[in-house]
N, C-alpha and C positions, 0 to 999 in steps of 0.2 A: 728758742733763743739761738740755736746753732744756725737755723735757716735764716734768721734775721741777720746774724753776723755775716753769713755768706752773701746775702743780698746787698748789705752795706759795703762789703769789700768789693763786690763786682761793680757796684755803682761808682765807687771811688775810682777804680781802674778805668771804667768807661769814660768818666769825666776827664781823667788825665789823658787818655788816648784821644778823646774828642777835641779838647782844647789844643793839644800839641799838634794834632793833625791839621789844624788851621794853617800850619806852615805848608802843607800840601795844597790847600786851597789857593794860597798865593802862588805857589809853584805852578799850578795849572792855569790860573788866570793870567799871570804875567807872560807865560810862554805861549798861551793860546790866543791872546787878544791881538797879536801881531797879524794873524791871518785875515782879520777884518780891517784892521788899521792900515795894513799895507795897500789896500785898494784906494785909500785916500792919500797916504804918504807918498806913494810912488809918483803920481802926477804932480803933487805939490812941490816935491823936491827934485823932480825930473830924474827919477832913479831908473836905470836900466836893470837888466837881470842881475848883474854883478852887485850893483848897489842894493837891490832888494835882499839879496842873499847875505850881504854884510850886515845890514841893519837887523835882519832876522837872527843872524848867528852871533851877534854881539852878546846877547844874554847867555848863549851857550858857552862862549869863551869865558865869560865871567863865572859861570857855574862850575866850569872845569877847575878854575883857580880856587873858587870858594869852597868846594867840597874837599880839596886837599888841605887848605888852610884851617878848616874847622876841626880836623882831627886832633892836632896838638892843643887847640883851644879847649876842646871838650874834655881832653884828658887833664888839662891844667885847671880850668875853671869850673868844669862840670857840664853835664849835658844840658841841664835846664838853663843855665846862664848863657850858654852858646846859642840856644834857640832864641832867647830874648835879644841877644846881640844881632842875630839875623833879622829879627823883626824890626829893629831900628834901621838897619841897612835897607830893608824893604821900603820903609817910610821915606828915607832920603832918595832912593832910586826912583820911586813913584813920583815924587815932587819934581825931580829933574826931568823925567820923561815928559810929564804933562806941560812943562814950561819950555821945552826945547824949541829953539827958533832956527836951527839949522841941522844938517845931517850929522855933523861931527858931535854936537851936543846930544842929539838923540841917540847916537851910537854909544857914546860914553854913558849916558843914563841907562841904556839897556845893559851895558856891561856891569854897572853897579848893581842893578837888579839881579843880574846873574850871580854875583857874589853871594847874595842872600838865598837865591834859589838853590845854588850848589850846597851851601851850608845846611839848608833845611833838608835837602835830599839825603845828606849824610847822617845828620844827627837825630832827626825826628824818628825814623824807624828804629834806630839804635836805642834811643831813650824809651820808646814804647816797649820794645822787646825786653829790655832789662827790668821793666816793672811788671809785665804781664805774666800771669801763670801759664805754665806750659800748655795746658789744655785749651787755652783761649788765645795763645800768642799769635797764631796765624791770622785769626779773624781781626784781632786788635791792631796788629801791624798793618793788616790790609786796609784799615780805616784811613791810613795815609794815602794809599792809592785811590781809595774812594774819594777822598778830599781832592786829590789831584784832578781826577776826571770831572768832579763836580765843578772845580774851578775852571776847567776847560769848557764845560757846558755853559757856565755863566758867562764866560768870555765870548762864546759864539752867540749866545742870545743877546748880550750887550752889543756886540758888533752889528747884529741884524737890526736891533731897535734903534741904534745910533748911527745907522749907515748914512743918514742925511745930515748928521750933526758932526761936531769936531772929533777927530781922533784923540785930541788932548783929554777930553772927558772920558774916553774909553780907558786911557791909561790911568787917569786920576782916581777913578773909582777903586782902584786896587789898594788905596790907603786904608779903606775901612777894615778889611780883614787883618791888615798888618797891625793896626792899633788893638784889635781884639786879641790877637796872638800875644802881643807885648804885655797887655794888662793881665790876660788869663794865666800866662806862665809864671807871673810873679807869685801866684798862690799855690803852685804845684810843688811836690817834693822832689828832692834829688833822687837820682837812680841809686838803689841800694847796692848794685854791683860796682858802680863808680865809687861810692863811699867805702866799700870793702877794699877796692883796689888801692885806695888812699890810706888804708889801715884803720878807718873809722868803723869798726864792727858794731859798736853801739848805735851809731847813727843808722847803719844799715838795718839793724834789728828794729829800730823805731819805725822806719819806713815800711818794712815787711809786715809788721804787726798792723799797720793801717790798711794794707792792700791784700791781706790774706784773711780768710774767714776765722781762723783760730790761731792762737799763739803757738800751739804745737806745730802747725803747718809752717808758720813763719820761722820757728827755730830749726826745723828740719831743713828748710831751704837755705837758711843762713849757714848751717853746718856744711851743706853741699858746696856753697860758695867758698867757705873757708877752706875746705878740703881741696878745692880746685884753684885756690887763690894763688895768684902770681902777680907781682907788681908789673906795671906797664913795661913792655919790651920795646927795643928799637925797631925801626922799619925793616932792618935786615932779617928779623925773625920771620917775616912773611915768606922768605925764600927757603926756610928750613923744609926738608923733605916731608916731615910729618904734617905740616900745615898746607903744603902745596895742593893736595886734593881739594881742600876748601877754597883755595885761591882759584883753581881752575874752574870749579863748579860755579862759584858766585860771579867771577869776572866774565866767564863765558855767557852766562844768562844775561848779564848786564849789557854786554856788547851786542848779543843777538836781539835783545829787546829793541834796540834802536836800528840795527842794520836790517831788521825785518820790515822796516818801512813805516811804522805807525806814526812817527812824528813828521815824516814827509807828508802824510795825509793831513795831519793837524795844521801844519804851517801853511801848506800850499794848495790844499784842496780847492778853495775858492778861485785861486789863480789858475789852476789846471783846468777846472771845469768851465771857468769863464772863457779860457782860451779854446776850449773844445766846442764852444757854441752855446753854452748855457748863459742865461741872463745873469747879471750880477746878483740880483735878489734871489734867484733860484740857486745860484752857487752858494750863497751865504746860508740859505735854508738847508742845503745839503749838509753843510758843516754842523748846523744845529742838530739835524737828525743823527749825524755821527756822534755828537756829544751825548745825546740821549741813549744811543746804543751802547756807548762806553760806560755810562752809569749802570745800565742794566747788566752788562757783562761783569762789571766790578762787583756788584751786589751778589750775583750768582757765584762769581769766583771766590769772594770772601767766605761764602758758605762752603764751597767745594774744597777749599784748602784744608778745612778741618774734617769734612765729611769723607773725602776720598784721598786727600793728600796733595802736596805741592807738585811732586813729580808726576803723579798720575794725571793730574789736571792738565799739565802741559802736553803730555803724551796723547791725551784724548782730543785736544782742541787744535793743536798746531797743524795736523794734516788738512783739516777743513779750512784753516786760514790760507794755506798754500793754494788750495783749489779755488777759493774765492778770488784770489789775486790773478790766477791764470785765466779765469772767466772774465775778469775785469780787463785784463790785457787784450784778450780776443775782441771784446766789445769796442775798446778804444781803437784797435787796429782796423775795425770795420769803417771807421770814420763817420758813423751815424750817431746823432744825439737827439733824434726825434722819437716821439711816440714810445713804443715798446722798448726800443734800445735804451732810451734815457732812463726808463724805470728799471730795467735790468742792471744798468750801470750803478744806480743808487743802491739797489738790493745787494749787488755783489760787494760794493764798498761797505755797506752796513754789516754784511756777514763777516767780512774780513775784520772790521773793527771789533765786533763782538768776540770773535774767536781768538784774535791776537791779544787784545786787551785782557780778555778773560783768562788768559794763560800766562804769557810772558810778563805782561805789565803788572798783573796781580802778584806774581811770584818773585819778581826781581828784588823788591825791598824786603820781603819776608826771608828769602834765602840768604840775602846779603847780611841781614841782621842776626841770623841764627848760627851760621856755620863756623865762625871764628872763635878761638879761645879768648877769654877775658883780657889777657895781657896785650893782645893786639887787635881787640875787637873794633875800637874806634878807627884804627889805621886800616884795617881790612874793609870796613864799611866805607871809609873814605876812598879806597882804591876801587871799590865797586861803583860808587857814585862817579868817580873820575872816568872809569871805563864807559859808563852810561853816557856821560856828557861828552867825552871824546868822540864816541861814535855818533852822537847826536850832532856834534859840530860838523863832522864829515857829511852827514846827511843834509843838514841845513845849508851847507855851502855848495852842495853839488846837485841837489834835486832839480832845480829849474834848468840848470845847464844840461843835466841828463835828459830831461824831457825835451829840451830843444835839440839835443843830439840824436837820440834814438826814439823820440816820441813817447807819449804817455803809455802806450801799449808796451813798448820795450822796457820802460821803467818798472811798470807793475809786474812784468814777467820776471825781471831780475829779483824783485822783492819776494815774489812767490817762491823762487828757487831758494832764497835764503831762509824762508820759513820752513821749507823741507829740510834744509841742513840743520836748523835749530832742533827739529824733532830728533834727528840722529844724535846730536850733541847731548841732549837731555837723556836719551836712552842710554848713552855710554857713561856719562860723567856725573850726573846729578842724582844723589841718593834721596831717599824719603826722610824727612825730618819731622813729620807730623807726630804730635803727642810726646815728643822727647824733650826733656829739659835741656837748657843750654849747657849744663854741666855734663849731661849724658852725651851730647853731640861732641863736646870737647874730648871726652874719654874715648869715643870711637876714633877720633883723629889720632890720639896718642897710641891706641892699640893697632892702628893700621886697617881698621875695618870700615872706615868712612866711605871710601871710594868703591865699595862693592855693592851697588844697588841691586835689589832683587829683580828678577825678570818681571816686567810689567805684563 
């Protein structure tokens, strides 16, 4: 009977994580589809480099605003209702994008989609982390990143299949997962930690009894939550010295996740490879291969965050990501895109995608959702998401201009150096959180032991 209860509890948590992670699928699809659509949109609307970067970046600007606005909403109305609100915005933005008849309307539609993407990036990992048991939290929160890269892969495949069809259909298909997310979330429970923060301890007890194998385990966890309980604190609390180590670690990982170049590859790989001499079909297929590599990396990363740890995973993979980009830079500098050189370019690009996504991209949402105390957790994860989207906005607005200025080789060389810096940052500032409850991590912050990671 005990094993049956454990299986039922695990299944419930898996379903909760799976449905809510559909927000990640939308995140990935709506940000990734522009890479293929841009090949049609640019000539139709006569867009130069600046225009292409603006259309691409509109969703990022919206995401930056959306992730900040979702924090007070999730504290006030609950994590679950905020995800449902984001799903509604996804539906509206998708309809606007598919019907856009000029650049202004398309840019506005992409901005609206960004509001939903930003909200999802802030609230979904937080919601999953507050429901997941400590031993499985990394893997379950990692489902969000798996959904993100799955959405990206679907967008790349869609872009290739519909390369001779309308870009409007590419955008319009995003409405399907948005409806699934909206309907699915209606049947899921509230976060027990949000209920406790509101003072509803009985409600929190009811949810924990559904998602833990035994009532005793639920009661022990509820007591830990009550012992650490503190009602929501203002934004200024994030600046307190005892919370600052969590802020540095989580925001640093979020910034480096983008500044290390992964979304430059996602958004502009077809454009960069087409400009280097690859055919349009070959360039789109290269993106599909990148998407497959990202899925594989995320699956491995989701296993590794529990098997070896978040910090250890980043430290093991980031040096390889840096080397792969240095190799790619040298190959682009050679100016050759034929025969063996073309294959080596693709291999180096795939190696970078696997090693970067399998480390920083897997860890960002897990670390961001774990390290903050309950009283400022939604605000902290909002700041993590804002850092991610702010850096992403910078990358999306400058990548093509950077390629035009210093060449693809120089651009990839710069990103390689940033990956090396990311390794040093993780080594110094990011502790291991594997296997620790959220309340244990909060206790380490209060005791001042959080920022003293062991030697890797």
